[in-house]
C-alpha positions as CSV (number, residue, x, y, z in Angstrom):
1,M,-55.7,-11.9,13.6
2,T,-53.1,-9.8,11.8
3,N,-50.2,-11.7,10.2
4,P,-47.0,-10.4,11.8
5,I,-44.7,-11.7,8.9
6,P,-45.0,-8.7,6.6
7,R,-44.3,-6.3,9.4
8,I,-41.2,-8.3,10.5
9,R,-40.0,-8.4,6.8
10,H,-40.4,-4.7,6.4
11,T,-38.5,-4.1,9.7
12,L,-35.6,-6.4,8.6
13,I,-35.4,-4.6,5.2
14,A,-35.3,-1.2,6.8
15,L,-32.6,-2.4,9.2
16,A,-30.6,-3.7,6.3
17,L,-30.9,-0.5,4.4
18,S,-29.9,1.5,7.4
19,L,-26.7,-0.6,7.8
20,A,-25.7,-0.5,4.2
21,P,-24.0,2.9,4.1
22,A,-21.8,2.1,7.1
23,Q,-20.7,-1.2,5.5
24,A,-20.0,0.4,2.2
25,Q,-17.8,3.0,3.8
26,D,-15.4,0.3,5.0
27,T,-15.2,-1.5,1.6
28,A,-15.1,1.6,-0.6
29,V,-11.9,3.7,-1.2
30,Q,-11.4,5.8,1.9
31,T,-11.1,9.5,1.1
32,Q,-8.9,11.9,3.0
33,A,-12.0,13.3,4.7
34,M,-13.0,9.8,5.9
35,L,-9.5,9.2,7.2
36,A,-9.5,12.5,9.1
37,E,-12.9,11.7,10.6
38,R,-11.6,8.3,11.8
39,V,-8.7,10.0,13.4
40,N,-10.9,12.6,15.1
41,Q,-13.4,9.9,16.4
42,N,-10.8,7.4,17.7
43,N,-8.0,9.7,18.9
44,P,-5.3,7.1,18.3
45,V,-1.9,7.3,20.0
46,A,0.9,8.1,17.5
47,E,3.9,5.9,17.4
48,A,7.4,7.2,16.4
49,Y,9.5,5.2,14.0
50,I,12.8,5.9,12.2
51,K,14.6,4.4,9.3
52,D,17.3,2.1,10.6
53,R,19.2,1.4,7.4
54,P,20.1,3.4,4.3
55,I,18.1,2.4,1.2
56,L,18.9,2.2,-2.5
57,G,17.3,4.8,-4.8
58,W,17.2,5.9,-8.4
59,Q,17.3,9.6,-9.0
60,L,14.4,11.2,-10.8
61,T,16.2,13.6,-13.1
62,S,13.4,13.7,-15.6
63,D,9.6,13.9,-15.5
64,Q,9.1,11.3,-18.2
65,F,8.1,7.8,-17.3
66,D,10.1,6.5,-20.3
67,D,13.3,7.8,-18.8
68,I,12.9,5.5,-15.8
69,P,14.7,2.2,-16.5
70,E,12.1,-0.5,-17.4
71,A,13.3,-2.8,-14.5
72,I,12.3,-0.1,-12.1
73,R,9.3,1.3,-13.9
74,E,7.5,-2.1,-14.2
75,N,7.7,-2.6,-10.4
76,L,6.8,1.0,-9.4
77,G,4.0,0.9,-6.8
78,S,3.7,-2.9,-7.0
79,V,3.2,-3.6,-3.2
80,D,0.4,-1.2,-2.3
81,A,-1.2,-1.0,-5.8
82,T,-0.2,2.6,-6.1
83,G,-0.7,4.3,-9.5
84,Y,1.4,7.3,-10.3
85,D,0.2,9.8,-12.8
86,Q,2.1,12.3,-14.9
87,A,1.3,15.3,-12.7
88,Y,2.8,13.5,-9.6
89,L,5.9,12.5,-11.5
90,T,6.4,16.0,-12.8
91,K,5.9,17.5,-9.3
92,N,8.5,15.2,-7.8
93,A,11.3,15.4,-10.4
94,G,14.5,15.8,-8.5
95,S,13.6,13.3,-5.8
96,I,14.3,9.6,-5.9
97,I,12.5,6.3,-6.4
98,A,13.1,4.1,-3.3
99,L,14.2,0.7,-4.3
100,Q,13.1,-1.5,-1.4
101,F,12.1,-5.2,-1.3
102,R,9.8,-7.4,0.6
103,K,10.3,-11.1,0.9
104,D,8.2,-11.7,-2.2
105,G,9.6,-9.0,-4.5
106,P,10.2,-5.4,-5.2
107,D,8.6,-2.5,-3.2
108,F,9.5,0.6,-5.4
109,Y,7.9,3.9,-4.7
110,I,8.5,7.6,-5.4
111,I,9.5,9.7,-2.4
112,G,7.8,13.1,-2.4
113,K,10.2,15.9,-3.4
114,E,9.6,18.0,-0.2
115,T,10.0,15.0,2.0
116,F,13.2,14.0,0.2
117,D,14.7,17.5,0.5
118,N,13.8,17.9,4.2
119,K,14.1,14.4,5.6
120,Y,16.7,12.5,3.6
121,K,20.3,12.7,2.8
122,L,22.3,10.9,0.1
123,V,24.9,8.4,1.2
124,P,27.5,6.3,-0.7
125,L,26.4,3.0,-2.2
126,D,29.1,1.4,0.0
127,D,27.1,2.5,3.1
128,V,24.1,0.6,1.8
129,A,26.2,-2.5,1.3
130,A,27.7,-2.3,4.8
131,K,24.5,-1.4,6.7
132,N,21.7,-3.0,4.8
133,T,22.9,-6.4,3.8
134,R,19.3,-7.8,3.7
135,L,18.4,-5.3,1.0
136,I,21.5,-6.2,-1.1
137,E,20.6,-9.9,-0.7
138,R,17.1,-9.3,-2.0
139,L,18.4,-7.6,-5.2
140,D,18.3,-11.2,-6.5
141,L,14.5,-10.7,-6.8
142,A,15.2,-8.0,-9.5
143,P,18.2,-9.2,-11.5
144,A,18.3,-6.1,-13.8
145,V,18.3,-3.7,-10.9
146,K,21.0,-5.8,-9.2
147,A,23.1,-5.4,-12.3
148,M,22.6,-1.6,-12.2
149,Y,23.7,-1.6,-8.6
150,E,26.8,-3.7,-9.2
151,D,27.8,-1.5,-12.1
152,Q,27.0,1.6,-10.0
153,A,25.0,2.8,-13.0
154,P,24.4,6.6,-13.1
155,G,21.3,7.4,-11.1
156,M,21.8,4.7,-8.5
157,V,22.2,6.3,-5.0
158,G,22.1,5.5,-1.4
159,A,19.7,7.4,0.8
160,L,19.0,7.6,4.6
161,K,15.9,9.1,6.2
162,T,17.2,11.2,9.1
163,T,14.1,12.3,11.0
164,P,11.6,10.3,13.1
165,V,8.1,9.8,11.6
166,E,4.9,9.7,13.6
167,M,2.5,7.0,12.5
168,L,-1.0,5.9,13.3
169,R,-2.1,2.2,13.1
170,V,-5.1,1.8,10.9
171,S,-6.4,-0.9,13.3
172,D,-6.6,1.9,15.9
173,L,-8.9,3.8,13.6
174,G,-11.5,1.0,13.5
175,Y,-10.4,-0.6,10.2
176,A,-10.4,-4.4,10.5
177,T,-7.0,-6.1,10.1
178,A,-8.7,-9.0,8.4
179,D,-10.0,-6.9,5.5
180,T,-8.3,-5.1,2.7
181,L,-8.2,-1.3,2.9
182,T,-7.7,1.1,0.0
183,I,-7.2,4.8,0.6
184,Q,-6.7,8.0,-1.4
185,A,-3.1,9.2,-1.2
186,P,-1.2,12.1,-2.6
187,W,-0.2,10.1,-5.7
188,G,-3.3,8.1,-6.3
189,E,-4.5,5.1,-4.3
190,Q,-2.8,2.7,-1.8
191,T,-4.0,-0.7,-0.7
192,K,-3.5,-2.7,2.5
193,P,-3.8,-6.4,2.1
194,E,-6.1,-8.5,4.2
195,G,-4.7,-10.1,7.3
196,A,-2.2,-7.3,8.0
197,D,-2.1,-4.0,9.8
198,A,-0.8,-0.8,8.2
199,F,0.2,2.8,9.3
200,L,-1.0,6.3,8.3
201,V,1.6,9.1,8.0
202,W,0.7,12.7,7.7
203,D,2.5,14.3,4.7
204,T,3.1,17.9,5.6
205,G,4.0,18.8,2.0
206,E,0.7,17.5,0.6
207,N,-1.4,18.0,3.8
208,Q,-2.7,14.5,3.3
209,Y,-2.2,11.0,4.8
210,Y,-0.4,8.2,3.0
211,M,0.0,4.6,4.1
212,V,2.9,2.4,5.0
213,N,2.2,-1.3,5.0
214,A,3.5,-3.5,7.8
215,D,6.3,-6.0,7.4
216,A,6.3,-9.6,8.6
217,D,7.1,-8.4,12.2
218,G,4.1,-6.0,12.2
219,L,6.3,-2.9,12.0
220,P,6.1,-0.3,9.3
221,S,8.2,-1.6,6.4
222,S,11.9,-0.6,6.7
223,Y,11.3,1.3,10.0
224,V,12.1,0.6,13.6
225,P,10.7,2.1,16.8
226,V,12.4,5.2,18.1
227,K,14.2,4.4,21.3
């Protein structure tokens, strides 16, 4: 009688090997091509969001990292583990660094120059104080930046995004909310933490997707649905 165990073992090994690439694709950094394929396969429904409050920003008048105040530079890209290189900083000189906060700390990131030029307008710092009190309260999480704001230091500005943004939920693309997700982005990599959803936005200037993490309410951070 033939022993069935080796045959079963070989079958299980072959099955494991056949599944390995699909599993690796979800845990590896997702390239732009992978994201585009997910969008094509799942045909997700786009959701429209708009900034509801002006934000604080610091103007990028130089393409040198050392010219960015240390209190801002050390928190740049801290939330989604974004790493900015010199080429990206040089390309986007003339834009601003958005100085936003989550409950647990700073959420600072560079706004792409084309996006800033076409979709934002500068507003007085007094508008930020009047319309975004939550942001002003959270400046306590970055005392040095708070001091720059209170002193109205050169480079500190208010900014408001004026156009709606279409976003795709990454959970609608088959990515598990329970898992972390790291994607390629125009400026390097971005990471979604485990246990939360996130949103993809198509950057028309870069012809690439970037990611916006969700806040505690499950909405894109600092956005509200378009009514």
